[in-house]
C-alpha positions in Angstrom: 0.1 0.0 -0.3 2.9 2.4 0.5 5.1 4.0 -2.9 7.9 2.9 -1.3 9.5 5.3 -5.1 7.9 8.1 -3.9 9.7 10.6 -1.2 6.2 12.2 -0.2 4.8 8.8 1.0 7.4 8.0 3.4 6.5 11.5 4.7 3.0 11.0 4.9 3.5 7.5 6.8 5.6 8.8 9.5 3.1 12.2 9.7 0.2 10.0 9.8 1.8 6.7 11.9 1.7 9.7 14.8 -1.8 11.3 13.9 -3.2 7.3 14.9 -1.1 6.8 18.0 -2.2 10.2 19.2 -6.0 9.3 18.1 -6.0 5.6 19.0 -2.7 4.9 21.4 -3.9 1.9 22.2 -2.6 0.3 19.6 0.9 1.4 20.1 0.7 0.4 23.1 2.3 -2.7 24.8 -0.5 -3.4 27.4 -2.9 -2.5 24.8 -4.2 -6.3 24.3 -7.9 -6.3 24.5 -8.4 -6.6 20.4 -5.8 -8.8 20.5 -3.0 -6.7 18.8 -0.1 -6.0 20.5 2.9 -4.4 19.1 6.5 -5.7 20.0 8.0 -3.2 22.2 8.2 -2.0 25.7 8.5 1.1 27.3 8.3 2.1 31.1 9.1 6.5 32.0 11.5 4.8 34.5 13.3 3.6 32.6 15.1 4.4 29.3 15.1 1.3 27.5 13.4 -0.8 24.9 12.8 -4.0 25.1 11.8 -6.3 22.4 9.3 -9.7 22.7 10.7 -10.7 19.1 12.6 -9.6 15.7 9.8 -7.8 14.7 9.2 -7.9 10.7 10.4 -4.7 7.5 6.5 -3.7 8.6 6.6 -3.7 12.0 9.6 -1.7 12.3 8.5 1.3 9.8 6.1 2.4 12.4 8.2 1.9 14.9 10.7 4.5 13.4 7.6 6.8 13.3 6.5 6.0 16.9 6.1 9.1 18.7 8.0 8.0 21.2 11.9 9.4 20.9 13.2 5.8 22.4 11.0 3.3 20.8 12.1 5.2 17.4 15.7 5.5 18.7 15.4 1.5 19.1 14.3 0.5 16.0 17.4 2.3 14.4 19.0 0.1 16.0 17.2 -2.7 14.0 16.8 -1.4 10.7 20.9 -2.0 10.4 21.1 -4.3 7.1 18.0 -3.0 5.7 18.0 -1.5 2.2 14.1 -1.1 2.1 14.3 0.9 5.7 16.5 3.5 4.4 14.4 5.6 3.6 13.0 6.2 7.6 16.5 6.6 7.8 17.2 9.7 6.1 13.4 11.1 7.2 15.2 10.7 10.9 17.8 12.1 10.1 15.9 15.8 10.6 14.1 14.4 14.1 13.6 16.4 17.0 15.4 14.3 19.5 19.4 14.6 19.8 20.0 11.2 20.6 17.5 9.7 17.1 18.9 12.0 14.9 22.5 11.3 16.2 21.9 7.4 15.7 20.3 7.8 12.0 23.2 10.3 10.5 25.2 8.0 11.6 23.5 4.8 10.2 23.3 7.2 6.9 27.0 8.5 6.6 27.6 4.3 6.7 25.5 3.4 4.5 26.4 2.0 0.8 26.5 5.0 -2.0 24.6 4.0 -4.5 21.3 3.3 -2.1 21.4 6.9 -0.7 21.9 7.9 -4.4 19.1 5.7 -4.8 17.0 7.6 -2.0 18.0 11.5 -3.6 14.3 13.3 -3.6 13.7 11.9 0.0 16.7 13.2 1.1 16.4 16.7 -0.2 13.0 16.7 0.7 14.4 16.3 3.9 17.6 18.4 3.7 14.9 22.0 3.6 14.1 20.6 6.4 15.0 22.4 10.1 18.1 19.9 10.9 18.0 18.2 8.2 21.3 19.6 6.1 23.4 17.0 7.0 21.1 14.6 5.2 21.4 16.6 1.9 25.3 17.4 2.8 25.6 13.4 2.6 24.2 12.9 -0.8 26.0 16.1 -2.0 29.1 14.1 -0.9 28.4 11.1 -2.6 27.2 12.5 -6.5 30.4 14.4 -5.8 33.0 11.3 -5.5 30.4 8.9 -6.7 30.0 7.2 -10.9 29.1 8.7 -13.4 26.7 5.9 -13.5 24.7 7.1 -10.2 24.7 10.3 -11.2 23.8 9.7 -15.3 20.9 8.2 -13.3 19.9 11.1 -11.6 19.8 13.9 -14.8 16.4 12.6 -16.1 14.8 12.3 -12.9 11.4 13.5 -12.2 12.2 15.3 -9.4 13.1 18.8 -9.6 15.5 19.3 -7.5 17.1 16.1 -7.9 17.7 16.7 -11.8 19.0 20.7 -11.0 21.3 19.4 -8.1 21.9 16.1 -10.7 22.6 18.7 -13.4 25.0 20.9 -11.6 27.0 18.3 -9.9 28.0 16.9 -13.3 28.6 19.9 -14.5 30.8 20.7 -11.7 33.0 17.1 -12.1 32.8 17.5 -16.5 30.9 14.8 -16.8 29.2 15.6 -19.7 30.0 16.8 -23.4 29.8 20.6 -24.0 27.6 19.4 -27.3 25.0 17.6 -24.7 25.2 20.5 -21.9 24.5 22.6 -25.1 21.3 20.1 -26.6 20.1 20.3 -22.7 20.3 24.0 -22.1 18.6 24.2 -25.6 15.5 21.7 -24.8 15.1 21.0 -20.9 12.3 22.1 -19.6 13.4 23.8 -16.5 14.8 27.1 -16.4 17.0 26.1 -13.6 18.8 23.5 -16.3 19.2 25.1 -18.7 21.0 28.1 -17.3 23.5 25.7 -15.6 24.1 23.2 -18.5 24.1 26.7 -21.1 27.6 27.9 -18.4 28.9 24.6 -18.7 29.0 24.3 -22.0 30.0 27.9 -23.4 32.7 28.0 -20.6 34.4 25.1 -22.3 34.8 27.7 -25.4 37.9 29.3 -23.4 39.7 25.6 -23.8 41.1 26.8 -26.6 39.6 23.9 -28.4 37.6 25.9 -31.3 36.2 23.3 -32.8 33.6 22.3 -30.4 32.2 26.0 -31.5 29.9 24.4 -34.1 28.2 22.4 -31.2 28.0 24.4 -28.7 26.7 27.6 -29.9 24.6 27.1 -32.9 22.2 25.3 -29.9 22.5 28.0 -27.5 21.7 30.6 -29.8 18.5 28.9 -31.0 17.4 28.6 -27.6 13.4 30.2 -26.5 15.1 30.6 -23.5 16.3 34.2 -23.5 19.3 33.6 -20.4 20.1 30.5 -22.7 20.3 32.4 -25.8 22.5 35.2 -24.1 25.1 32.6 -23.3 25.6 31.5 -26.2 25.7 35.4 -27.2 28.5 35.4 -24.8 30.4 32.5 -26.4 30.7 34.2 -28.8 33.2 36.4 -27.9 35.4 33.6 -25.8 35.7 32.2 -29.4 36.7 35.2 -31.3 33.6 35.6 -33.3 32.2 39.2 -32.4 30.6 40.1 -35.8 28.1 37.5 -35.2 26.8 38.7 -32.5 25.1 41.8 -34.2 22.1 39.8 -35.1 21.5 39.1 -31.7 21.5 43.5 -30.9 17.5 43.6 -31.9 16.7 40.2 -29.2 13.6 40.5 -28.3 14.8 39.9 -24.7 17.1 43.1 -23.5 19.5 40.2 -21.6 20.6 38.8 -25.1 20.5 42.6 -26.3 22.9 43.6 -24.0 25.2 40.6 -23.7 25.2 41.0 -27.8 26.8 44.8 -27.1 28.6 44.0 -24.9 30.1 41.3 -27.5 30.4 43.8 -30.4 31.8 46.4 -27.9 34.3 44.0 -27.4 35.3 43.4 -31.5 35.8 47.3 -31.4 32.5 48.8 -32.5 29.7 50.8 -31.5 27.1 49.1 -31.4 24.7 52.8 -31.6 25.5 53.7 -34.9 24.5 50.4 -36.0 20.9 50.7 -34.4 21.0 54.1 -36.0 20.8 53.0 -39.2 18.5 49.5 -38.4 16.1 52.6 -37.4 15.7 53.5 -40.5 13.4 50.9 -41.7 13.1 49.2 -38.9 9.3 46.8 -40.0 12.1 43.6 -40.8 14.1 44.3 -37.0 11.6 45.8 -34.6 13.7 45.8 -31.7 16.4 47.9 -33.2 14.0 51.1 -32.0 14.4 49.9 -28.2 17.5 48.9 -28.2 19.0 52.6 -30.2 17.1 54.1 -26.5 19.0 51.5 -24.0 22.4 52.6 -26.0 21.9 55.7 -27.6 22.0 59.4 -26.5 18.4 62.1 -26.0 19.3 63.6 -29.5 18.1 60.5 -30.9 14.8 60.5 -29.6 13.2 62.4 -32.1 14.2 59.4 -34.6 12.0 57.6 -32.4 9.6 59.8 -31.7 8.8 59.3 -35.3 8.7 56.1 -35.5 5.4 56.0 -33.1 3.3 56.7 -36.0 5.2 53.4 -37.9 2.0 50.6 -39.2 4.0 48.2 -37.7 2.3 47.4 -34.5 5.4 46.4 -33.0 7.6 48.8 -33.9 5.1 51.8 -32.5 5.9 49.3 -29.3 9.4 48.8 -29.6 9.5 53.0 -30.1 7.7 53.8 -26.7 10.5 51.4 -25.0 13.1 53.0 -26.2 11.8 56.6 -25.9 11.0 55.2 -22.1 14.9 53.4 -21.8 16.4 57.1 -22.7 14.4 58.6 -20.0 12.2 61.0 -23.6 9.0 60.3 -23.3 6.6 63.2 -23.3 3.2 62.7 -22.7 1.4 64.5 -25.8 3.9 62.8 -28.3 2.2 59.1 -26.5 -1.1 59.8 -25.2 -2.9 58.6 -28.6 -1.5 55.7 -28.7 -3.8 54.5 -25.4 -6.6 54.4 -28.2 -4.1 52.0 -30.3 -5.4 48.8 -31.7 -2.1 46.7 -30.4 -2.9 45.9 -27.2 1.3 45.6 -26.5 1.5 49.3 -28.3 -1.0 49.9 -25.5 0.6 48.4 -22.7 4.4 50.3 -23.4 2.0 53.4 -23.9 1.1 53.2 -20.2 4.1 51.4 -18.8 5.4 55.0 -20.1 3.2 57.4 -18.8 2.6 55.6 -15.5 4.8 58.1 -13.9 3.1 60.7 -14.6 -0.7 59.2 -15.1 -1.1 63.1 -14.1 -0.6 64.5 -17.0 -2.8 62.6 -18.7 -6.2 64.2 -19.4 -9.0 62.9 -17.5 -11.5 63.6 -20.9 -9.8 60.5 -22.7 -9.2 58.5 -19.9 -12.7 58.9 -19.8 -13.6 58.2 -23.3 -11.1 54.5 -23.3 -13.3 54.2 -19.6 -16.4 53.2 -22.3 -17.7 50.2 -22.8 -17.4 49.6 -26.6 -13.8 50.5 -26.1 -11.4 46.8 -26.4 -11.0 45.3 -23.4 -7.0 46.6 -23.4 -7.6 50.3 -23.8 -10.0 49.8 -20.8 -7.6 48.1 -18.8 -5.0 51.0 -19.4 -7.4 54.2 -18.1 -8.4 52.4 -15.5 -4.5 51.5 -14.1 -3.9 54.9 -15.5 -6.2 56.7 -12.8 -5.5 54.6 -9.8 -2.1 56.0 -10.7 -3.2 59.6 -10.6 -4.8 58.6 -7.0 -7.6 61.3 -6.1 -8.6 61.5 -9.3 -10.4 59.0 -9.8 -13.2 60.3 -8.5 -14.0 63.5 -10.5 -13.7 60.8 -14.0 -17.1 59.8 -12.4 -19.8 60.7 -14.0 -22.4 62.9 -11.4 -25.7 61.7 -10.1 
């Protein structure tokens, strides 16, 4: 009835045995024999020892390891030696609130075969987050750092998120995975932390003097949908001396990738600002050039961005507003008409740009935007601006 592969099952067993002991204490007392059931341990308030009528089986010993009486849990630990099936409860007892029980469980866990400890990695990591549970986690990390590659390999595809993250960290630390595999994991893995760890590990090898690895590592990183992974790929271009290859990423949709691309381009001796200005002359193909110019340009570039507020492409208009905000050159009169834009993306950017000066937005315009026949994104924008303006919201209401 217990799923021994599920770490939460062991934790749940420990809790429920104690709950049952508080509700039905006669089931756990050595003298409760009216029902014909007896547990096989004896305790006395005046005696510090526990004796057993006979050798308990695994199920009875599992209950004893979860018993609310610390003396019984401590005695059960001695009986659990050499029984791998109960190692999970030994892990749980490593965070026990009774010091003698906790100390004995930790000593047993330190003596356990490495492969058995690794098999309970998800449970160890859960217990490790408990008060007094850190030692179990340290033992696991030590086992992974000194164990075989096969043991670590078995945890890389673990369905437990914390286990998979730890396994990938240690694998990168020990350099057990080839750079090409790390790059593919970074590009395809579903967990963001694993992606970042593997991206850093893959890009680090480019500084080892093996240029042949470039085609194995960088393209998968640059093709990732996650910005931090793409930024690692862009940064890797600098390590490979491919500064010019970073220019296409000056207009990436992610700000962090654009910043990395500007850094790499500058390392190659090129100022990215003129490149952005040239791209803004015809930004339809690369709309993020407008926001990129705002991120690295000067105040004189604001006029070029204002000219793009009327561009037919919604994404260009949105990026132009974002660029003006990055330059701190937003003028209320210039962007207010875009609150009525048909594009929700444009209206979101305009709203964000106007929030610091919401009290300067005309109330009549906000009243119009809140009409029931207006698109949802326009009504939301008007509501946010009214709230940001504070007490002016009341004056926007119709008189009785």
